[in-house]
All heavy atoms as TSV, in Angstrom:
chain	resi	resn	atom	element	x	y	z
A	1	MET	N	N	0.851	-1.150	0.000
A	1	MET	CA	C	0.000	0.000	0.000
A	1	MET	C	C	0.912	1.233	0.000
A	1	MET	O	O	1.905	1.266	0.720
A	1	MET	CB	C	-0.872	-0.021	1.254
A	1	MET	CG	C	-1.721	1.196	1.403
A	1	MET	SD	S	-2.686	1.227	2.936
A	1	MET	CE	C	-3.719	-0.171	2.717
A	2	THR	N	N	0.574	2.201	-0.803
A	2	THR	CA	C	1.342	3.443	-0.842
A	2	THR	C	C	0.554	4.558	-0.176
A	2	THR	O	O	-0.611	4.760	-0.459
A	2	THR	CB	C	1.659	3.854	-2.296
A	2	THR	OG1	O	2.428	2.820	-2.903
A	2	THR	CG2	C	2.452	5.148	-2.330
A	3	SER	N	N	1.213	5.248	0.738
A	3	SER	CA	C	0.606	6.379	1.424
A	3	SER	C	C	1.276	7.650	0.927
A	3	SER	O	O	2.495	7.752	0.928
A	3	SER	CB	C	0.821	6.234	2.934
A	3	SER	OG	O	0.374	7.363	3.605
A	4	TYR	N	N	0.479	8.593	0.472
A	4	TYR	CA	C	1.055	9.861	0.026
A	4	TYR	C	C	0.197	11.014	0.506
A	4	TYR	O	O	-1.013	10.909	0.619
A	4	TYR	CB	C	1.241	9.915	-1.492
A	4	TYR	CG	C	-0.028	9.786	-2.290
A	4	TYR	CD1	C	-0.721	10.925	-2.698
A	4	TYR	CD2	C	-0.535	8.552	-2.636
A	4	TYR	CE1	C	-1.883	10.816	-3.426
A	4	TYR	CE2	C	-1.691	8.433	-3.363
A	4	TYR	CZ	C	-2.363	9.570	-3.754
A	4	TYR	OH	O	-3.504	9.454	-4.475
A	5	GLY	N	N	0.850	12.111	0.842
A	5	GLY	CA	C	0.151	13.301	1.303
A	5	GLY	C	C	-0.390	14.097	0.138
A	5	GLY	O	O	0.045	13.949	-0.994
A	6	ARG	N	N	-1.373	14.928	0.419
A	6	ARG	CA	C	-1.936	15.766	-0.637
A	6	ARG	C	C	-2.509	17.034	-0.048
A	6	ARG	O	O	-2.804	17.106	1.128
A	6	ARG	CB	C	-3.002	15.026	-1.421
A	6	ARG	CG	C	-4.218	14.682	-0.589
A	6	ARG	CD	C	-5.228	13.962	-1.393
A	6	ARG	NE	N	-5.902	14.899	-2.251
A	6	ARG	CZ	C	-7.119	14.737	-2.710
A	6	ARG	NH1	N	-7.814	13.686	-2.377
A	6	ARG	NH2	N	-7.675	15.621	-3.491
A	7	LYS	N	N	-2.669	18.007	-0.887
A	7	LYS	CA	C	-3.329	19.252	-0.511
A	7	LYS	C	C	-4.706	19.265	-1.150
A	7	LYS	O	O	-4.849	19.011	-2.328
A	7	LYS	CB	C	-2.528	20.459	-0.992
A	7	LYS	CG	C	-1.214	20.618	-0.274
A	7	LYS	CD	C	-0.502	21.853	-0.738
A	7	LYS	CE	C	0.804	22.016	0.007
A	7	LYS	NZ	N	1.513	23.206	-0.398
A	8	CYS	N	N	-5.703	19.554	-0.361
A	8	CYS	CA	C	-7.073	19.564	-0.854
A	8	CYS	C	C	-7.531	21.011	-1.005
A	8	CYS	O	O	-7.765	21.696	-0.017
A	8	CYS	CB	C	-7.976	18.807	0.102
A	8	CYS	SG	S	-9.680	18.763	-0.424
A	9	THR	N	N	-7.657	21.476	-2.226
A	9	THR	CA	C	-8.055	22.866	-2.457
A	9	THR	C	C	-9.567	23.033	-2.516
A	9	THR	O	O	-10.075	24.135	-2.410
A	9	THR	CB	C	-7.439	23.392	-3.772
A	9	THR	OG1	O	-7.851	22.535	-4.837
A	9	THR	CG2	C	-5.932	23.428	-3.672
A	10	ASN	N	N	-10.311	21.929	-2.678
A	10	ASN	CA	C	-11.760	22.014	-2.789
A	10	ASN	C	C	-12.488	21.494	-1.552
A	10	ASN	O	O	-13.685	21.270	-1.602
A	10	ASN	CB	C	-12.246	21.232	-4.014
A	10	ASN	CG	C	-11.723	21.829	-5.294
A	10	ASN	OD1	O	-11.600	23.045	-5.389
A	10	ASN	ND2	N	-11.397	21.004	-6.253
A	11	CYS	N	N	-11.779	21.267	-0.460
A	11	CYS	CA	C	-12.416	20.753	0.752
A	11	CYS	C	C	-13.302	21.828	1.377
A	11	CYS	O	O	-12.941	22.991	1.428
A	11	CYS	CB	C	-11.373	20.319	1.772
A	11	CYS	SG	S	-10.415	18.903	1.230
A	12	SER	N	N	-14.459	21.422	1.862
A	12	SER	CA	C	-15.377	22.391	2.465
A	12	SER	C	C	-14.978	22.735	3.894
A	12	SER	O	O	-15.274	23.805	4.390
A	12	SER	CB	C	-16.807	21.836	2.449
A	12	SER	OG	O	-16.861	20.624	3.158
A	13	SER	N	N	-14.299	21.818	4.571
A	13	SER	CA	C	-13.888	22.066	5.950
A	13	SER	C	C	-12.472	22.624	5.974
A	13	SER	O	O	-11.574	22.081	5.357
A	13	SER	CB	C	-13.940	20.759	6.750
A	13	SER	OG	O	-13.347	20.949	8.002
A	14	SER	N	N	-12.274	23.707	6.699
A	14	SER	CA	C	-10.930	24.289	6.770
A	14	SER	C	C	-10.003	23.419	7.617
A	14	SER	O	O	-8.794	23.536	7.528
A	14	SER	CB	C	-11.003	25.692	7.361
A	14	SER	OG	O	-11.532	25.653	8.661
A	15	TYR	N	N	-10.545	22.517	8.425
A	15	TYR	CA	C	-9.735	21.661	9.285
A	15	TYR	C	C	-8.970	20.613	8.480
A	15	TYR	O	O	-7.883	20.223	8.841
A	15	TYR	CB	C	-10.637	20.979	10.321
A	15	TYR	CG	C	-9.886	20.143	11.314
A	15	TYR	CD1	C	-9.157	20.733	12.341
A	15	TYR	CD2	C	-9.886	18.758	11.227
A	15	TYR	CE1	C	-8.461	19.969	13.258
A	15	TYR	CE2	C	-9.201	17.990	12.136
A	15	TYR	CZ	C	-8.494	18.596	13.144
A	15	TYR	OH	O	-7.810	17.837	14.046
A	16	TYR	N	N	-9.541	20.139	7.365
A	16	TYR	CA	C	-8.932	19.068	6.596
A	16	TYR	C	C	-8.358	19.539	5.268
A	16	TYR	O	O	-8.399	18.833	4.287
A	16	TYR	CB	C	-9.958	17.960	6.343
A	16	TYR	CG	C	-10.337	17.221	7.592
A	16	TYR	CD1	C	-11.575	17.425	8.185
A	16	TYR	CD2	C	-9.461	16.339	8.182
A	16	TYR	CE1	C	-11.926	16.754	9.339
A	16	TYR	CE2	C	-9.799	15.665	9.339
A	16	TYR	CZ	C	-11.036	15.874	9.911
A	16	TYR	OH	O	-11.378	15.206	11.051
A	17	LYS	N	N	-7.817	20.721	5.213
A	17	LYS	CA	C	-7.281	21.238	3.951
A	17	LYS	C	C	-5.997	20.538	3.516
A	17	LYS	O	O	-5.764	20.369	2.350
A	17	LYS	CB	C	-7.041	22.737	4.051
A	17	LYS	CG	C	-8.317	23.511	4.135
A	17	LYS	CD	C	-8.428	24.460	3.000
A	17	LYS	CE	C	-9.643	25.303	3.202
A	17	LYS	NZ	N	-10.472	25.366	2.077
A	18	GLU	N	N	-5.139	20.138	4.468
A	18	GLU	CA	C	-3.877	19.512	4.107
A	18	GLU	C	C	-3.607	18.299	4.976
A	18	GLU	O	O	-3.812	18.334	6.167
A	18	GLU	CB	C	-2.712	20.487	4.280
A	18	GLU	CG	C	-2.671	21.598	3.289
A	18	GLU	CD	C	-1.398	22.410	3.400
A	18	GLU	OE1	O	-0.381	21.891	3.862
A	18	GLU	OE2	O	-1.433	23.565	3.002
A	19	ASP	N	N	-3.183	17.240	4.360
A	19	ASP	CA	C	-2.660	16.078	5.055
A	19	ASP	C	C	-1.325	15.764	4.412
A	19	ASP	O	O	-1.272	15.119	3.376
A	19	ASP	CB	C	-3.590	14.870	4.928
A	19	ASP	CG	C	-4.720	14.898	5.919
A	19	ASP	OD1	O	-4.532	15.472	6.998
A	19	ASP	OD2	O	-5.787	14.347	5.610
A	20	GLY	N	N	-0.265	16.259	5.003
A	20	GLY	CA	C	1.059	15.978	4.487
A	20	GLY	C	C	1.456	14.549	4.806
A	20	GLY	O	O	0.905	13.908	5.700
A	21	LEU	N	N	2.406	14.043	4.070
A	21	LEU	CA	C	2.833	12.662	4.227
A	21	LEU	C	C	3.256	12.353	5.653
A	21	LEU	O	O	2.861	11.336	6.211
A	21	LEU	CB	C	3.988	12.355	3.262
A	21	LEU	CG	C	4.616	10.971	3.442
A	21	LEU	CD1	C	3.604	9.884	3.091
A	21	LEU	CD2	C	5.857	10.847	2.610
A	22	MET	N	N	4.050	13.198	6.255
A	22	MET	CA	C	4.602	12.894	7.570
A	22	MET	C	C	3.539	12.872	8.664
A	22	MET	O	O	3.714	12.212	9.677
A	22	MET	CB	C	5.733	13.856	7.923
A	22	MET	CG	C	6.925	13.738	6.999
A	22	MET	SD	S	7.585	12.050	6.934
A	22	MET	CE	C	8.655	12.150	5.533
A	23	SER	N	N	2.415	13.564	8.470
A	23	SER	CA	C	1.334	13.482	9.448
A	23	SER	C	C	0.360	12.354	9.102
A	23	SER	O	O	-0.289	11.790	9.983
A	23	SER	CB	C	0.583	14.808	9.543
A	23	SER	OG	O	-0.054	15.100	8.329
A	24	LEU	N	N	0.267	11.991	7.839
A	24	LEU	CA	C	-0.640	10.942	7.400
A	24	LEU	C	C	-0.067	9.540	7.601
A	24	LEU	O	O	-0.790	8.608	7.944
A	24	LEU	CB	C	-0.976	11.151	5.921
A	24	LEU	CG	C	-1.943	10.185	5.279
A	24	LEU	CD1	C	-3.310	10.281	5.935
A	24	LEU	CD2	C	-2.044	10.465	3.793
A	25	LEU	N	N	1.219	9.395	7.427
A	25	LEU	CA	C	1.867	8.090	7.462
A	25	LEU	C	C	1.627	7.322	8.767
A	25	LEU	O	O	1.255	6.144	8.725
A	25	LEU	CB	C	3.360	8.240	7.166
A	25	LEU	CG	C	4.170	6.967	7.009
A	25	LEU	CD1	C	3.586	6.070	5.931
A	25	LEU	CD2	C	5.610	7.307	6.685
A	26	PRO	N	N	1.796	7.923	9.938
A	26	PRO	CA	C	1.539	7.163	11.173
A	26	PRO	C	C	0.089	6.683	11.281
A	26	PRO	O	O	-0.171	5.605	11.820
A	26	PRO	CB	C	1.859	8.153	12.293
A	26	PRO	CG	C	2.708	9.189	11.679
A	26	PRO	CD	C	2.312	9.259	10.236
A	27	LYS	N	N	-0.851	7.450	10.771
A	27	LYS	CA	C	-2.257	7.046	10.802
A	27	LYS	C	C	-2.481	5.808	9.938
A	27	LYS	O	O	-3.206	4.891	10.325
A	27	LYS	CB	C	-3.147	8.194	10.323
A	27	LYS	CG	C	-3.095	9.412	11.213
A	27	LYS	CD	C	-3.869	10.557	10.609
A	27	LYS	CE	C	-3.628	11.837	11.393
A	27	LYS	NZ	N	-4.274	12.987	10.773
A	28	VAL	N	N	-1.864	5.787	8.760
A	28	VAL	CA	C	-1.999	4.644	7.863
A	28	VAL	C	C	-1.341	3.407	8.480
A	28	VAL	O	O	-1.900	2.310	8.454
A	28	VAL	CB	C	-1.388	4.948	6.478
A	28	VAL	CG1	C	-1.375	3.717	5.596
A	28	VAL	CG2	C	-2.148	6.082	5.812
A	29	VAL	N	N	-0.168	3.584	9.057
A	29	VAL	CA	C	0.532	2.465	9.701
A	29	VAL	C	C	-0.322	1.909	10.838
A	29	VAL	O	O	-0.447	0.688	10.995
A	29	VAL	CB	C	1.923	2.918	10.204
A	29	VAL	CG1	C	2.561	1.847	11.074
A	29	VAL	CG2	C	2.825	3.243	9.015
A	30	ASP	N	N	-0.944	2.771	11.617
A	30	ASP	CA	C	-1.810	2.317	12.710
A	30	ASP	C	C	-3.019	1.537	12.197
A	30	ASP	O	O	-3.494	0.618	12.869
A	30	ASP	CB	C	-2.286	3.501	13.559
A	30	ASP	CG	C	-1.192	4.080	14.431
A	30	ASP	OD1	O	-0.147	3.414	14.610
A	30	ASP	OD2	O	-1.375	5.209	14.930
A	31	LEU	N	N	-3.533	1.903	11.032
A	31	LEU	CA	C	-4.693	1.208	10.469
A	31	LEU	C	C	-4.391	-0.233	10.082
A	31	LEU	O	O	-5.278	-1.082	10.097
A	31	LEU	CB	C	-5.221	1.952	9.242
A	31	LEU	CG	C	-5.967	3.245	9.504
A	31	LEU	CD1	C	-6.299	3.940	8.186
A	31	LEU	CD2	C	-7.244	2.973	10.276
A	32	VAL	N	N	-3.160	-0.531	9.703
A	32	VAL	CA	C	-2.825	-1.871	9.228
A	32	VAL	C	C	-1.968	-2.654	10.220
A	32	VAL	O	O	-1.447	-3.707	9.879
A	32	VAL	CB	C	-2.130	-1.814	7.844
A	32	VAL	CG1	C	-3.042	-1.206	6.809
A	32	VAL	CG2	C	-0.810	-1.089	7.920
A	33	VAL	N	N	-1.857	-2.157	11.444
A	33	VAL	CA	C	-1.042	-2.847	12.449
A	33	VAL	C	C	-1.582	-4.268	12.655
A	33	VAL	O	O	-2.787	-4.497	12.673
A	33	VAL	CB	C	-0.988	-2.056	13.777
A	33	VAL	CG1	C	-2.325	-2.066	14.484
A	33	VAL	CG2	C	0.103	-2.575	14.676
A	34	GLY	N	N	-0.681	-5.223	12.738
A	34	GLY	CA	C	-1.062	-6.612	12.920
A	34	GLY	C	C	-1.351	-7.358	11.640
A	34	GLY	O	O	-1.575	-8.563	11.656
A	35	GLN	N	N	-1.373	-6.669	10.526
A	35	GLN	CA	C	-1.592	-7.299	9.224
A	35	GLN	C	C	-0.278	-7.253	8.446
A	35	GLN	O	O	0.560	-6.404	8.685
A	35	GLN	CB	C	-2.685	-6.566	8.450
A	35	GLN	CG	C	-4.007	-6.515	9.195
A	35	GLN	CD	C	-5.043	-5.716	8.441
A	35	GLN	OE1	O	-5.160	-5.825	7.234
A	35	GLN	NE2	N	-5.793	-4.908	9.163
A	36	ASP	N	N	-0.113	-8.158	7.536
A	36	ASP	CA	C	1.120	-8.193	6.747
A	36	ASP	C	C	0.951	-7.350	5.479
A	36	ASP	O	O	0.935	-7.861	4.365
A	36	ASP	CB	C	1.485	-9.628	6.398
A	36	ASP	CG	C	2.880	-9.733	5.815
A	36	ASP	OD1	O	3.713	-8.847	6.100
A	36	ASP	OD2	O	3.134	-10.684	5.068
A	37	ILE	N	N	0.805	-6.030	5.680
A	37	ILE	CA	C	0.641	-5.103	4.565
A	37	ILE	C	C	1.794	-4.104	4.615
A	37	ILE	O	O	1.862	-3.279	5.520
A	37	ILE	CB	C	-0.703	-4.354	4.650
A	37	ILE	CG1	C	-1.870	-5.344	4.625
A	37	ILE	CG2	C	-0.822	-3.348	3.507
A	37	ILE	CD1	C	-3.216	-4.708	4.842
A	38	PRO	N	N	2.730	-4.186	3.671
A	38	PRO	CA	C	3.834	-3.225	3.669
A	38	PRO	C	C	3.353	-1.840	3.226
A	38	PRO	O	O	2.554	-1.713	2.304
A	38	PRO	CB	C	4.824	-3.804	2.664
A	38	PRO	CG	C	4.001	-4.652	1.769
A	38	PRO	CD	C	2.846	-5.162	2.594
A	39	ILE	N	N	3.845	-0.834	3.891
A	39	ILE	CA	C	3.493	0.550	3.574
A	39	ILE	C	C	4.685	1.217	2.898
A	39	ILE	O	O	5.807	1.181	3.401
A	39	ILE	CB	C	3.126	1.350	4.840
A	39	ILE	CG1	C	1.974	0.691	5.583
A	39	ILE	CG2	C	2.799	2.796	4.499
A	39	ILE	CD1	C	0.697	0.617	4.797
A	40	SER	N	N	4.432	1.830	1.762
A	40	SER	CA	C	5.428	2.597	1.033
A	40	SER	C	C	5.022	4.068	1.095
A	40	SER	O	O	3.869	4.400	0.863
A	40	SER	CB	C	5.480	2.117	-0.417
A	40	SER	OG	O	6.382	2.878	-1.159
A	41	ALA	N	N	5.952	4.924	1.423
A	41	ALA	CA	C	5.672	6.360	1.536
A	41	ALA	C	C	6.043	7.067	0.240
A	41	ALA	O	O	7.049	6.751	-0.381
A	41	ALA	CB	C	6.463	6.956	2.697
A	42	ALA	N	N	5.222	8.042	-0.162
A	42	ALA	CA	C	5.487	8.783	-1.394
A	42	ALA	C	C	4.996	10.214	-1.246
A	42	ALA	O	O	4.035	10.479	-0.540
A	42	ALA	CB	C	4.789	8.127	-2.574
A	43	GLY	N	N	5.676	11.124	-1.901
A	43	GLY	CA	C	5.247	12.521	-1.918
A	43	GLY	C	C	6.035	13.396	-0.968
A	43	GLY	O	O	5.924	13.266	0.235
A	44	GLY	N	N	6.845	14.237	-1.503
A	44	GLY	CA	C	7.584	15.198	-0.693
A	44	GLY	C	C	8.890	14.690	-0.116
A	44	GLY	O	O	9.549	15.397	0.639
A	45	ILE	N	N	9.293	13.485	-0.444
A	45	ILE	CA	C	10.575	12.952	0.039
A	45	ILE	C	C	11.628	13.318	-0.997
A	45	ILE	O	O	11.568	12.868	-2.145
A	45	ILE	CB	C	10.506	11.431	0.237
A	45	ILE	CG1	C	9.439	11.097	1.271
A	45	ILE	CG2	C	11.870	10.889	0.659
A	45	ILE	CD1	C	9.156	9.624	1.405
A	46	VAL	N	N	12.574	14.144	-0.603
A	46	VAL	CA	C	13.552	14.643	-1.569
A	46	VAL	C	C	14.999	14.326	-1.210
A	46	VAL	O	O	15.887	14.551	-2.019
A	46	VAL	CB	C	13.408	16.179	-1.762
A	46	VAL	CG1	C	12.047	16.511	-2.339
A	46	VAL	CG2	C	13.636	16.915	-0.459
A	47	ASP	N	N	15.231	13.827	0.009
A	47	ASP	CA	C	16.604	13.530	0.403
A	47	ASP	C	C	16.628	12.431	1.463
A	47	ASP	O	O	15.588	11.874	1.814
A	47	ASP	CB	C	17.324	14.787	0.905
A	47	ASP	CG	C	16.652	15.415	2.115
A	47	ASP	OD1	O	15.791	14.772	2.752
A	47	ASP	OD2	O	16.997	16.568	2.438
A	48	ARG	N	N	17.813	12.135	1.960
A	48	ARG	CA	C	17.959	11.052	2.936
A	48	ARG	C	C	17.221	11.327	4.234
A	48	ARG	O	O	16.793	10.404	4.912
A	48	ARG	CB	C	19.434	10.775	3.198
A	48	ARG	CG	C	20.163	11.886	3.918
A	48	ARG	CD	C	21.642	11.533	4.091
A	48	ARG	NE	N	22.315	12.528	4.883
A	48	ARG	CZ	C	22.881	13.625	4.409
A	48	ARG	NH1	N	22.834	13.861	3.100
A	48	ARG	NH2	N	23.481	14.479	5.202
A	49	HIS	N	N	17.031	12.584	4.565
A	49	HIS	CA	C	16.323	12.921	5.803
A	49	HIS	C	C	14.857	12.513	5.716
A	49	HIS	O	O	14.299	11.974	6.683
A	49	HIS	CB	C	16.453	14.417	6.107
A	49	HIS	CG	C	17.867	14.871	6.217
A	49	HIS	ND1	N	18.685	14.504	7.259
A	49	HIS	CD2	C	18.618	15.639	5.389
A	49	HIS	CE1	C	19.887	15.041	7.086
A	49	HIS	NE2	N	19.863	15.736	5.946
A	50	GLY	N	N	14.234	12.749	4.586
A	50	GLY	CA	C	12.853	12.319	4.382
A	50	GLY	C	C	12.723	10.811	4.355
A	50	GLY	O	O	11.756	10.243	4.869
A	51	TYR	N	N	13.720	10.143	3.774
A	51	TYR	CA	C	13.740	8.687	3.729
A	51	TYR	C	C	13.814	8.114	5.138
A	51	TYR	O	O	13.021	7.241	5.509
A	51	TYR	CB	C	14.932	8.230	2.886
A	51	TYR	CG	C	15.201	6.749	2.928
A	51	TYR	CD1	C	14.315	5.855	2.345
A	51	TYR	CD2	C	16.341	6.255	3.541
A	51	TYR	CE1	C	14.560	4.483	2.372
A	51	TYR	CE2	C	16.596	4.900	3.577
A	51	TYR	CZ	C	15.706	4.012	2.996
A	51	TYR	OH	O	15.949	2.672	3.034
A	52	VAL	N	N	14.732	8.620	5.938
A	52	VAL	CA	C	14.886	8.143	7.312
A	52	VAL	C	C	13.637	8.444	8.140
A	52	VAL	O	O	13.183	7.617	8.928
A	52	VAL	CB	C	16.153	8.762	7.965
A	52	VAL	CG1	C	16.232	8.454	9.448
A	52	VAL	CG2	C	17.399	8.255	7.249
A	53	ALA	N	N	13.043	9.612	7.938
A	53	ALA	CA	C	11.827	9.970	8.667
A	53	ALA	C	C	10.683	9.029	8.318
A	53	ALA	O	O	9.944	8.585	9.200
A	53	ALA	CB	C	11.437	11.416	8.365
A	54	ALA	N	N	10.521	8.703	7.038
A	54	ALA	CA	C	9.455	7.791	6.616
A	54	ALA	C	C	9.645	6.408	7.232
A	54	ALA	O	O	8.686	5.790	7.703
A	54	ALA	CB	C	9.409	7.703	5.092
A	55	LEU	N	N	10.873	5.927	7.263
A	55	LEU	CA	C	11.143	4.635	7.890
A	55	LEU	C	C	10.868	4.684	9.387
A	55	LEU	O	O	10.303	3.745	9.955
A	55	LEU	CB	C	12.583	4.195	7.631
A	55	LEU	CG	C	12.958	3.894	6.186
A	55	LEU	CD1	C	14.424	3.481	6.096
A	55	LEU	CD2	C	12.062	2.831	5.583
A	56	ALA	N	N	11.238	5.776	10.026
A	56	ALA	CA	C	11.005	5.920	11.468
A	56	ALA	C	C	9.510	5.963	11.794
A	56	ALA	O	O	9.099	5.555	12.882
A	56	ALA	CB	C	11.684	7.183	11.988
A	57	LEU	N	N	8.702	6.437	10.854
A	57	LEU	CA	C	7.258	6.518	11.067
A	57	LEU	C	C	6.524	5.232	10.679
A	57	LEU	O	O	5.302	5.161	10.784
A	57	LEU	CB	C	6.686	7.709	10.291
A	57	LEU	CG	C	7.108	9.075	10.822
A	57	LEU	CD1	C	6.647	10.171	9.880
A	57	LEU	CD2	C	6.552	9.299	12.221
A	58	GLY	N	N	7.261	4.229	10.229
A	58	GLY	CA	C	6.662	2.929	9.988
A	58	GLY	C	C	6.601	2.453	8.566
A	58	GLY	O	O	6.154	1.328	8.300
A	59	ALA	N	N	7.051	3.239	7.608
A	59	ALA	CA	C	7.069	2.786	6.213
A	59	ALA	C	C	8.148	1.735	6.026
A	59	ALA	O	O	9.190	1.774	6.673
A	59	ALA	CB	C	7.320	3.957	5.262
A	60	ARG	N	N	7.893	0.789	5.131
A	60	ARG	CA	C	8.921	-0.213	4.805
A	60	ARG	C	C	9.776	0.225	3.637
A	60	ARG	O	O	10.811	-0.358	3.362
A	60	ARG	CB	C	8.276	-1.546	4.481
A	60	ARG	CG	C	7.690	-2.220	5.686
A	60	ARG	CD	C	7.457	-3.671	5.390
A	60	ARG	NE	N	6.580	-4.259	6.373
A	60	ARG	CZ	C	5.996	-5.423	6.224
A	60	ARG	NH1	N	6.186	-6.106	5.113
A	60	ARG	NH2	N	5.196	-5.896	7.156
A	61	GLY	N	N	9.353	1.243	2.933
A	61	GLY	CA	C	10.104	1.746	1.797
A	61	GLY	C	C	9.510	3.068	1.336
A	61	GLY	O	O	8.543	3.569	1.921
A	62	ILE	N	N	10.099	3.636	0.292
A	62	ILE	CA	C	9.605	4.896	-0.248
A	62	ILE	C	C	9.504	4.811	-1.763
A	62	ILE	O	O	10.147	3.965	-2.388
A	62	ILE	CB	C	10.499	6.096	0.156
A	62	ILE	CG1	C	11.910	5.936	-0.400
A	62	ILE	CG2	C	10.520	6.279	1.657
A	62	ILE	CD1	C	12.768	7.160	-0.269
A	63	ASP	N	N	8.713	5.670	-2.350
A	63	ASP	CA	C	8.621	5.820	-3.794
A	63	ASP	C	C	9.123	7.212	-4.138
A	63	ASP	O	O	8.603	8.192	-3.626
A	63	ASP	CB	C	7.168	5.681	-4.281
A	63	ASP	CG	C	6.621	4.288	-4.081
A	63	ASP	OD1	O	7.406	3.330	-4.153
A	63	ASP	OD2	O	5.402	4.169	-3.849
A	64	LEU	N	N	10.127	7.272	-4.995
A	64	LEU	CA	C	10.673	8.551	-5.418
A	64	LEU	C	C	10.364	8.773	-6.890
A	64	LEU	O	O	10.368	7.824	-7.685
A	64	LEU	CB	C	12.190	8.585	-5.233
A	64	LEU	CG	C	12.707	8.668	-3.808
A	64	LEU	CD1	C	14.228	8.597	-3.807
A	64	LEU	CD2	C	12.264	9.944	-3.147
A	65	GLY	N	N	10.137	9.991	-7.241
A	65	GLY	CA	C	9.893	10.349	-8.632
A	65	GLY	C	C	10.545	11.671	-8.949
A	65	GLY	O	O	11.201	12.277	-8.113
A	66	THR	N	N	10.362	12.100	-10.160
A	66	THR	CA	C	10.894	13.407	-10.564
A	66	THR	C	C	9.726	14.323	-10.885
A	66	THR	O	O	8.608	13.897	-11.080
A	66	THR	CB	C	11.787	13.261	-11.806
A	66	THR	OG1	O	11.028	12.705	-12.862
A	66	THR	CG2	C	12.981	12.406	-11.518
A	67	ARG	N	N	10.029	15.583	-10.928
A	67	ARG	CA	C	8.989	16.561	-11.229
A	67	ARG	C	C	8.852	16.752	-12.704
A	67	ARG	O	O	9.661	16.569	-13.486
A	67	ARG	CB	C	9.322	17.904	-10.587
A	67	ARG	CG	C	9.293	17.794	-9.109
A	67	ARG	CD	C	9.650	19.108	-8.515
A	67	ARG	NE	N	9.896	18.883	-7.096
A	67	ARG	CZ	C	9.991	19.819	-6.231
A	67	ARG	NH1	N	9.887	21.052	-6.585
A	67	ARG	NH2	N	10.212	19.559	-4.979
């Protein structure tokens, strides 16, 4: 499963306008705890610091792309 953050420009609630990867990832990991579902993090990871942070938050790997 791949978890990626996004910005919602059309959301009606101002509370849920943004869910960045680093705040969303722990929630996704908690949802699948106890199941054998690997989580891959994507979106906004640009260097080794983002990679290490994603692993620390429970991702088993990351997806990198170019702009």
